[in-house]
C-alpha positions as CSV (number, residue, x, y, z in Angstrom):
1,M,-120.1,58.9,-47.3
2,T,-119.3,62.1,-49.2
3,I,-117.8,62.0,-52.5
4,A,-116.4,65.2,-54.2
5,S,-115.0,65.6,-57.5
6,A,-112.1,68.3,-58.3
7,G,-109.5,68.8,-61.2
8,L,-106.1,69.9,-61.5
9,Q,-106.8,72.3,-64.2
10,A,-110.7,72.3,-64.1
11,L,-112.7,75.0,-65.6
12,V,-114.3,76.4,-62.7
13,G,-118.1,76.5,-62.3
14,H,-118.5,74.8,-65.7
15,D,-120.9,72.0,-66.4
16,I,-119.9,68.5,-67.0
17,D,-119.0,67.6,-70.6
18,E,-122.2,66.6,-72.6
19,S,-120.8,63.2,-73.7
20,A,-119.9,62.4,-70.1
21,A,-123.3,63.6,-68.7
22,S,-125.2,61.3,-71.4
23,L,-123.1,58.3,-70.5
24,L,-123.6,59.0,-66.9
25,K,-127.5,59.4,-67.3
26,L,-127.6,56.2,-69.5
27,N,-125.9,54.3,-66.7
28,G,-128.4,55.6,-63.9
29,Y,-126.0,58.4,-62.6
30,D,-127.3,62.1,-62.2
31,A,-124.5,64.5,-62.9
32,S,-126.9,67.7,-63.0
33,P,-125.8,69.1,-59.8
34,H,-122.0,68.8,-60.9
35,A,-120.0,71.9,-61.5
36,A,-116.3,72.0,-62.1
37,C,-113.8,72.9,-59.3
38,K,-110.2,73.0,-58.7
39,L,-108.4,71.0,-56.3
40,N,-106.9,72.8,-53.4
41,R,-105.3,72.5,-49.9
42,M,-108.7,72.8,-48.2
43,L,-110.3,69.8,-50.2
44,I,-107.1,68.0,-49.6
45,N,-107.1,68.5,-46.0
46,Q,-110.8,67.6,-45.6
47,A,-110.5,64.2,-47.6
48,D,-110.0,60.9,-45.8
49,L,-108.9,59.8,-49.5
50,V,-107.8,61.5,-52.6
51,F,-108.1,59.2,-55.8
52,V,-106.2,60.5,-58.8
53,M,-106.7,59.3,-62.2
54,E,-102.9,59.1,-63.2
55,K,-99.6,58.4,-61.7
56,S,-98.3,61.8,-62.7
57,H,-101.1,63.4,-60.7
58,Q,-100.2,61.5,-57.8
59,T,-96.6,62.4,-57.9
60,L,-97.6,66.0,-58.5
61,L,-100.0,66.1,-55.4
62,M,-97.4,64.3,-53.1
63,K,-95.0,66.9,-53.8
64,K,-97.3,69.8,-53.6
65,Y,-99.0,68.4,-50.4
66,P,-96.3,65.9,-48.8
67,Q,-98.4,65.9,-45.4
68,A,-101.2,64.4,-47.4
69,S,-99.3,61.9,-49.4
70,G,-100.5,58.8,-47.6
71,K,-103.9,59.4,-48.6
72,I,-103.3,60.3,-52.3
73,L,-104.0,57.1,-54.3
74,L,-104.3,55.9,-57.8
75,L,-107.9,55.2,-58.7
76,G,-106.6,52.5,-61.1
77,K,-104.5,50.8,-58.4
78,W,-106.2,47.6,-58.6
79,L,-106.5,47.5,-62.2
80,G,-102.5,47.1,-62.5
81,D,-101.9,50.7,-61.6
82,A,-103.5,51.6,-64.6
83,D,-103.7,55.2,-65.5
84,I,-107.3,56.4,-66.4
85,H,-106.9,59.2,-69.1
86,D,-109.2,62.3,-69.5
87,P,-111.5,61.6,-72.5
88,Y,-112.3,65.3,-72.7
89,G,-112.7,66.2,-76.5
90,K,-112.5,62.6,-77.5
91,S,-115.1,60.3,-79.1
92,P,-118.1,58.7,-77.4
93,E,-116.1,55.2,-77.5
94,A,-113.4,57.0,-75.4
95,F,-115.7,58.2,-72.9
96,S,-117.2,54.7,-72.6
97,Y,-114.0,53.1,-72.2
98,V,-112.9,55.5,-69.4
99,F,-116.5,55.2,-67.8
100,S,-115.9,51.4,-67.8
101,Q,-112.2,52.0,-66.2
102,I,-113.6,54.2,-63.4
103,E,-116.6,51.9,-62.5
104,K,-114.1,48.8,-62.3
105,S,-111.7,50.7,-60.3
106,C,-114.3,52.2,-57.8
107,S,-115.7,48.6,-57.4
108,S,-112.0,47.3,-56.6
109,W,-111.5,50.0,-54.1
110,C,-114.8,49.4,-52.5
111,K,-113.9,45.9,-51.9
112,K,-110.6,46.7,-50.6
113,L,-111.8,49.2,-48.4
114,I,-114.8,47.0,-47.2
115,I,-117.5,49.4,-48.2
116,N,-120.8,48.0,-48.8
117,H,-122.5,49.3,-52.1
118,H,-126.3,49.0,-52.3
119,D,-127.7,49.8,-55.9
């Protein structure tokens, strides 16, 4: 399985936010190889699934890439269709809350997609 990250308004080539990097490291994730990139048609076409953080992102991408609309899914779908808002520029507590939402959402999707996750 290959997982990639891309943003709608990413600052291409920039490193991950320091607060996010610290939180990820604290939770056992290595974000050092990450560099921001923008989502584009090639990435959409290569992906089996495209998870978005907010319903507005889903709507925007489905309009821009209608041929891919069936694989553009809300990450927070199984948490009551929750939007997961970008904590950029906010407090460490905001980053921690978003991290928790992302972990719960990914875990829920793994169960729905029958993906075996090994720690």
